[in-house]
C-alpha positions as CSV (number, residue, x, y, z in Angstrom):
1,X,-144.2,61.4,186.5
2,X,-142.6,60.3,189.7
3,X,-145.3,58.7,191.9
4,X,-143.3,57.1,194.7
5,X,-140.1,58.1,196.5
6,X,-140.1,55.1,198.9
7,X,-137.7,52.3,199.0
8,X,-138.9,49.1,197.4
9,X,-139.8,47.4,200.7
10,X,-141.9,50.5,201.8
11,X,-143.9,51.2,198.7
12,X,-147.6,51.0,199.1
13,X,-147.6,50.9,202.9
14,X,-150.6,52.5,204.6
15,X,-152.5,51.8,207.8
16,X,-156.3,51.8,208.1
17,X,-157.2,51.3,211.7
18,X,-160.8,50.1,212.1
19,X,-160.7,50.6,215.8
20,X,-159.9,54.3,215.6
21,X,-162.3,54.7,212.6
22,X,-165.2,53.2,214.7
23,X,-164.2,55.3,217.7
24,X,-164.3,58.4,215.5
25,X,-167.8,57.6,214.3
26,X,-168.9,57.2,217.9
27,X,-167.5,60.6,218.8
28,X,-169.4,62.2,216.0
29,X,-172.6,60.5,217.1
30,X,-172.1,61.8,220.6
31,X,-171.9,65.4,219.2
32,X,-175.0,64.9,217.2
33,X,-177.3,63.0,219.5
34,X,-175.8,63.5,223.0
35,X,-173.4,61.2,224.9
36,X,-176.1,59.7,227.0
37,X,-177.8,58.2,224.0
38,X,-174.6,56.6,222.4
39,X,-173.0,53.3,223.3
40,X,-169.3,53.6,222.5
41,X,-168.0,50.0,222.6
42,X,-164.9,50.7,220.6
43,X,-162.4,52.0,223.2
44,X,-159.8,49.6,224.4
45,X,-159.3,51.4,227.7
46,X,-161.2,51.3,231.0
47,X,-163.9,54.0,231.3
48,X,-165.6,54.7,234.6
49,X,-169.4,54.8,234.9
50,X,-169.5,58.5,233.8
51,X,-167.5,57.4,230.7
52,X,-164.3,59.2,231.6
53,X,-160.9,57.5,231.2
54,X,-160.2,55.7,234.5
55,X,-156.9,56.1,236.2
56,X,-155.9,54.2,239.3
57,X,-155.8,56.9,242.1
58,X,-152.5,55.7,243.5
59,X,-150.9,55.9,240.1
60,X,-152.0,59.5,239.7
61,X,-150.8,60.4,243.2
62,X,-147.4,58.9,242.8
63,X,-146.9,60.3,239.3
64,X,-147.7,63.8,240.4
65,X,-145.3,63.6,243.4
66,X,-142.3,62.4,241.4
67,X,-139.3,64.8,241.4
68,X,-139.1,66.6,238.1
69,X,-135.7,65.1,237.4
70,X,-137.2,61.6,237.5
71,X,-139.6,62.7,234.8
72,X,-137.3,64.5,232.4
73,X,-133.9,62.7,232.7
74,X,-132.7,60.0,230.3
75,X,-133.0,56.4,231.4
76,X,-130.5,53.6,230.7
77,X,-131.1,52.0,227.3
78,X,-132.0,48.6,228.9
79,X,-134.2,50.4,231.6
80,X,-133.8,51.3,235.2
81,X,-132.3,48.4,237.2
82,X,-134.9,48.4,239.9
83,X,-137.6,48.5,237.2
84,X,-136.2,45.5,235.4
85,X,-136.1,43.5,238.6
86,X,-139.6,44.6,239.6
87,X,-141.1,43.6,236.2
88,X,-139.8,40.1,236.6
89,X,-141.3,39.8,240.1
90,X,-144.6,41.4,239.0
91,X,-144.9,39.2,235.9
92,X,-144.5,36.0,237.7
93,X,-145.8,36.7,241.3
94,X,-145.2,33.4,243.1
95,X,-144.9,31.4,239.9
96,X,-141.3,31.8,238.8
97,X,-140.3,28.7,236.8
98,X,-136.9,27.0,237.1
99,X,-135.1,29.1,234.6
100,X,-132.7,32.0,233.9
101,X,-134.4,35.4,233.5
102,X,-133.7,38.8,231.9
103,X,-135.8,41.9,231.5
104,X,-135.3,44.7,228.9
105,X,-137.4,47.9,229.0
106,X,-139.6,48.4,225.9
107,X,-142.0,50.9,224.4
108,X,-145.1,49.2,225.8
109,X,-146.0,45.6,225.0
110,X,-145.8,46.5,221.3
111,X,-142.1,47.0,221.7
112,X,-141.8,43.5,223.0
113,X,-143.5,42.1,219.9
114,X,-141.3,44.2,217.7
115,X,-138.1,43.0,219.3
116,X,-139.1,39.4,219.4
117,X,-140.2,39.3,215.7
118,X,-137.0,41.1,214.7
119,X,-134.5,39.2,216.8
120,X,-135.9,35.7,216.9
121,X,-137.2,35.1,213.3
122,X,-135.4,35.3,210.0
123,X,-136.3,37.8,207.3
124,X,-139.0,36.1,205.2
125,X,-140.0,33.7,208.0
126,X,-143.6,33.0,209.0
127,X,-144.7,34.0,212.5
128,X,-147.7,32.1,214.0
129,X,-150.7,33.3,216.1
130,X,-154.4,32.4,216.4
131,X,-157.0,33.4,213.8
132,X,-158.6,35.8,216.3
133,X,-155.8,38.2,217.0
134,X,-154.9,41.9,217.7
135,X,-154.5,43.5,214.2
136,X,-151.1,45.1,214.8
137,X,-149.5,41.6,215.0
138,X,-149.8,41.5,211.2
139,X,-148.5,45.1,210.8
140,X,-145.5,44.3,212.9
141,X,-144.7,41.2,210.9
142,X,-145.0,43.0,207.6
143,X,-142.9,45.9,208.7
144,X,-140.1,43.5,209.7
145,X,-140.4,41.7,206.3
146,X,-142.0,38.6,207.9
147,X,-145.4,36.9,207.2
148,X,-148.1,36.1,209.7
149,X,-150.0,32.8,209.6
150,X,-152.8,31.6,211.9
151,X,-154.3,28.5,213.4
152,X,-158.0,28.1,214.3
153,X,-158.2,29.2,218.0
154,X,-161.4,27.3,218.9
155,X,-162.4,23.7,218.1
156,X,-166.1,22.7,217.5
157,X,-166.7,22.7,221.3
158,X,-165.2,26.2,221.6
159,X,-162.2,24.9,223.5
160,X,-158.6,25.7,222.6
161,X,-157.8,23.9,219.3
162,X,-154.6,22.1,220.1
163,X,-154.9,20.0,216.9
164,X,-155.0,23.1,214.7
165,X,-152.1,24.6,216.7
166,X,-150.0,21.4,216.4
167,X,-150.7,21.2,212.7
168,X,-149.5,24.7,212.0
169,X,-146.4,24.5,214.1
170,X,-145.3,21.3,212.4
171,X,-146.2,22.8,208.9
172,X,-144.1,25.9,209.5
173,X,-141.1,24.1,211.0
174,X,-141.1,21.8,208.1
175,X,-140.2,24.8,205.9
176,X,-138.0,26.9,208.3
177,X,-135.7,26.3,211.3
178,X,-137.1,28.9,213.7
179,X,-140.5,30.0,214.7
180,X,-142.0,32.8,216.8
181,X,-145.4,31.8,218.3
182,X,-147.5,34.6,219.7
183,X,-150.1,33.6,222.3
184,X,-152.2,36.4,223.8
185,X,-153.4,35.0,227.2
186,X,-154.9,35.3,229.7
187,X,-157.8,37.6,228.9
188,X,-157.2,37.5,225.1
189,X,-157.7,40.5,222.9
190,X,-160.3,40.4,221.2
191,X,-162.2,37.4,222.7
192,X,-161.6,37.5,226.4
193,X,-160.5,33.8,226.2
194,X,-157.8,32.3,228.4
195,X,-155.8,29.1,227.9
196,X,-156.1,26.7,230.8
197,X,-153.1,25.2,232.6
198,X,-153.9,21.9,230.7
199,X,-153.9,23.8,227.4
200,X,-150.5,25.2,228.2
201,X,-149.2,21.7,228.9
202,X,-150.3,20.6,225.5
203,X,-148.9,23.7,223.8
204,X,-145.5,23.2,225.3
205,X,-145.6,19.4,224.6
206,X,-146.0,20.3,220.9
207,X,-143.0,22.6,221.2
208,X,-140.9,20.0,223.0
209,X,-141.5,17.4,220.3
210,X,-140.1,19.9,217.7
211,X,-137.3,20.8,220.1
212,X,-135.9,17.2,219.9
213,X,-134.6,18.3,216.5
214,X,-131.4,20.3,217.4
215,X,-131.6,22.6,214.3
216,X,-135.0,23.9,215.4
217,X,-135.5,27.1,217.5
218,X,-138.9,27.9,219.0
219,X,-139.7,31.2,220.6
220,X,-143.0,31.3,222.6
221,X,-144.1,34.9,223.1
222,X,-146.8,35.2,225.7
223,X,-148.6,38.6,225.4
224,X,-149.7,39.2,229.0
225,X,-151.0,42.7,228.5
226,X,-154.3,42.0,230.2
227,X,-153.1,39.6,232.9
228,X,-153.9,42.0,235.8
229,X,-157.6,41.8,234.8
230,X,-157.7,38.0,234.4
231,X,-158.5,36.9,237.9
232,X,-156.6,36.1,241.2
233,X,-153.0,37.1,240.8
234,X,-151.3,33.7,241.3
235,X,-154.1,31.6,239.8
236,X,-153.9,33.5,236.5
237,X,-150.1,33.2,236.5
238,X,-149.8,29.5,237.5
239,X,-149.2,28.4,233.9
240,X,-145.9,30.2,233.9
241,X,-144.3,27.5,236.1
242,X,-144.4,25.3,233.0
243,X,-141.7,27.4,231.4
244,X,-139.2,25.8,233.8
245,X,-136.5,23.3,232.6
246,X,-137.5,23.5,229.0
247,X,-135.1,22.4,226.3
248,X,-132.4,25.0,225.4
249,X,-133.9,25.5,222.0
250,X,-137.2,26.8,223.4
251,X,-137.2,30.4,224.5
252,X,-140.0,31.9,226.5
253,X,-140.7,35.7,226.2
254,X,-143.3,37.6,228.2
255,X,-144.7,40.9,226.9
256,X,-145.2,42.9,230.1
257,X,-147.1,46.2,229.8
258,X,-147.9,49.1,232.1
259,X,-150.7,50.3,229.7
260,X,-153.6,48.3,231.2
261,X,-152.3,47.2,234.6
262,X,-151.3,50.7,235.6
263,X,-153.8,52.6,233.4
264,X,-150.9,54.4,231.7
265,X,-151.7,53.7,228.1
266,X,-150.0,56.7,226.6
267,X,-146.8,56.5,228.6
268,X,-145.7,53.5,226.3
269,X,-143.8,51.6,229.0
270,X,-143.3,47.8,229.1
271,X,-140.7,45.1,229.5
272,X,-139.5,42.1,227.5
273,X,-138.9,39.3,229.9
274,X,-136.9,36.3,228.7
275,X,-136.9,32.8,230.2
276,X,-134.5,30.0,229.3
277,X,-132.8,27.0,230.8
278,X,-129.5,28.4,229.3
279,X,-127.6,31.2,230.9
280,X,-125.8,31.9,227.7
281,X,-129.1,32.4,225.8
282,X,-130.4,34.8,228.5
283,X,-127.1,36.8,228.4
284,X,-127.5,37.1,224.6
285,X,-131.1,38.0,225.1
286,X,-130.2,41.0,227.3
287,X,-127.5,42.1,224.8
288,X,-129.3,41.9,221.5
289,X,-132.5,43.4,222.7
290,X,-130.8,46.3,224.3
291,X,-129.0,46.8,221.0
292,X,-132.3,46.8,219.1
293,X,-133.8,49.3,221.6
294,X,-130.9,51.6,220.9
295,X,-131.5,51.2,217.2
296,X,-135.3,51.8,217.5
297,X,-136.3,54.2,220.2
298,X,-133.1,54.6,222.2
299,X,-134.5,54.7,225.8
300,X,-138.0,54.8,227.2
301,X,-140.1,56.7,229.7
302,X,-138.1,57.1,232.9
303,X,-141.0,58.6,234.8
304,X,-143.3,55.6,234.2
305,X,-140.5,53.2,235.2
306,X,-139.8,55.2,238.4
307,X,-143.6,55.2,239.2
308,X,-143.7,51.4,239.0
309,X,-140.7,51.0,241.3
310,X,-142.0,53.6,243.8
311,X,-145.2,51.7,244.2
312,X,-143.6,48.3,244.2
313,X,-141.0,49.1,246.9
314,X,-143.6,50.5,249.3
315,X,-145.9,47.8,250.8
316,X,-148.6,50.3,251.9
317,X,-148.7,51.9,248.4
318,X,-148.6,48.5,246.7
319,X,-151.6,47.2,248.8
320,X,-153.5,50.4,248.1
321,X,-152.7,50.3,244.4
322,X,-153.8,46.6,244.1
323,X,-157.0,47.3,246.0
324,X,-157.9,50.2,243.6
325,X,-157.1,48.1,240.5
326,X,-159.3,45.3,241.8
327,X,-162.2,47.8,241.8
328,X,-161.7,48.3,238.1
329,X,-161.4,44.6,237.5
330,X,-164.7,44.0,239.3
331,X,-166.3,46.8,237.3
332,X,-165.3,45.1,234.0
333,X,-166.5,41.7,235.3
334,X,-169.9,43.2,236.2
335,X,-170.3,44.6,232.7
336,X,-169.1,41.4,231.0
337,X,-171.4,39.3,233.1
338,X,-174.5,41.3,232.0
339,X,-173.6,41.0,228.3
340,X,-172.8,37.2,228.6
341,X,-176.0,36.5,230.6
342,X,-178.2,38.4,228.2
343,X,-176.4,36.8,225.2
344,X,-177.3,33.4,226.6
345,X,-180.9,34.4,227.2
346,X,-181.5,35.7,223.7
347,X,-179.4,33.1,221.9
348,X,-176.6,35.3,220.6
349,X,-173.5,33.2,219.8
350,X,-170.6,34.7,221.7
351,X,-167.1,33.3,221.8
352,X,-166.0,31.9,225.3
353,X,-165.2,34.8,227.6
354,X,-163.1,34.3,230.7
355,X,-161.9,37.8,231.5
356,X,-160.5,41.0,230.1
357,X,-161.5,44.1,228.2
358,X,-163.3,42.5,225.2
359,X,-166.0,40.2,224.0
360,X,-166.3,38.9,220.4
361,X,-169.2,37.7,218.4
362,X,-168.6,35.7,215.2
363,X,-170.2,37.3,212.1
364,X,-170.2,36.6,208.4
365,X,-170.3,40.3,207.5
366,X,-168.9,42.2,210.5
367,X,-168.8,45.6,208.8
368,X,-172.4,45.4,207.8
369,X,-173.4,44.3,211.3
370,X,-171.6,47.2,212.9
371,X,-173.1,49.6,210.4
372,X,-176.6,48.3,211.3
373,X,-175.9,48.8,215.0
374,X,-175.4,52.5,214.3
375,X,-179.2,52.6,213.9
376,X,-179.4,51.9,217.7
377,X,-176.4,54.3,218.3
378,X,-174.2,51.4,219.2
379,X,-170.6,51.6,218.0
380,X,-168.5,48.4,217.9
381,X,-165.4,47.4,216.1
382,X,-165.7,45.2,213.0
383,X,-162.9,42.5,212.8
384,X,-162.1,40.1,210.0
385,X,-164.2,37.3,211.6
386,X,-166.7,39.1,213.9
387,X,-167.6,42.0,216.0
388,X,-165.6,43.2,219.0
389,X,-167.4,44.7,222.0
390,X,-165.2,46.7,224.5
391,X,-167.0,46.0,227.8
392,X,-164.2,47.8,229.6
393,X,-165.6,51.1,228.2
394,X,-169.4,50.7,228.6
395,X,-171.3,51.6,231.8
396,X,-173.4,48.7,233.1
397,X,-176.6,50.7,232.4
398,X,-175.7,50.9,228.7
399,X,-174.6,47.2,228.5
400,X,-178.2,46.1,229.3
401,X,-180.0,45.3,226.1
402,X,-176.9,45.4,223.8
403,X,-176.9,41.6,223.3
404,X,-180.4,41.5,221.9
405,X,-179.8,44.5,219.7
406,X,-176.7,42.9,218.3
407,X,-178.6,39.7,217.6
408,X,-181.3,41.6,215.7
409,X,-178.7,43.5,213.7
410,X,-177.1,40.1,212.7
411,X,-180.4,38.6,211.8
412,X,-181.3,41.6,209.7
413,X,-178.0,41.4,207.8
414,X,-178.4,37.6,207.3
415,X,-181.9,38.1,205.9
416,X,-180.8,40.5,203.2
């Protein structure tokens, strides 16, 4: 009997998303016990204090006022020219490095990851990221017939583990001539960790050593999806200056996304921003990634691109927008501060949080811990190495007491 019709490289593929599974369990609990009694710490989106999906008011206003033709018309494959220019300016603020730049519109930040893996690594290559990482990185690599390897993100003092990073980069480049390195910072998903400027100096020094070998090509993909919730605009972007005047065989790529910074998660709009000391490399960057867009999704959401440029080109709107977004940033900071302070008080071991949507707690049996938390109607996401708490989605009143309940759940599982 025929049991599969798929091509050999597609046989056996299936996706089990623990985030959506945990979220579904929380929704059922709300129906059974009432929303006020349930803590839904699974959602990777900003919820207001009434637990409704938050939208920046200026974003909603501008979107609703866009002419219908700007919403329904096709956009150029590479993106609207004003949008591409704006994404570069917004990504860097006052921290543009000495380099050539190009921007290509993508389907969210995920589109940047897809294009970078496909166009800057060979089939069968190993891509590198940290051991705490956003799960779809692995799915994207497998779909593109690549492998994902990891280095230990934290050293014994819970600082960035530069030795582990260096060891893995050297190990991989001893076996292949090109490497794509994915670094999600600042406000890393799922830990809330951010590399310091000094960490970045060390990371790029490791890359520069390998770049002395002319046959090696190193692509450093910085996933900046959460950068607008990482602190003061220029301070959180200062590290980007270090991408100036790099060797020609080091390419920098930024994954810019409107999902979080503009609270437009479902509009799937982002930009792939390339940085290189070589104009030829950047010209090629624009050409090959536009080609891959045509071969993948064709063009992307014109309305979302027009919304961004409308706000960006109006100083009054931009100031209002940034002020409103800052309110959401402070809301998340307040929630995270409560959890971190209570964790310290009760002795819960939490990974170092700097900013962003998530906090992570190392655990030996994350699934069992999350299951035990259901007894307290707390719903979190079990990861491979721990438990993820989405502080972006929990009202401050519900954050209180969570750390101690999490510790007790972990102690109960450990005692069994």
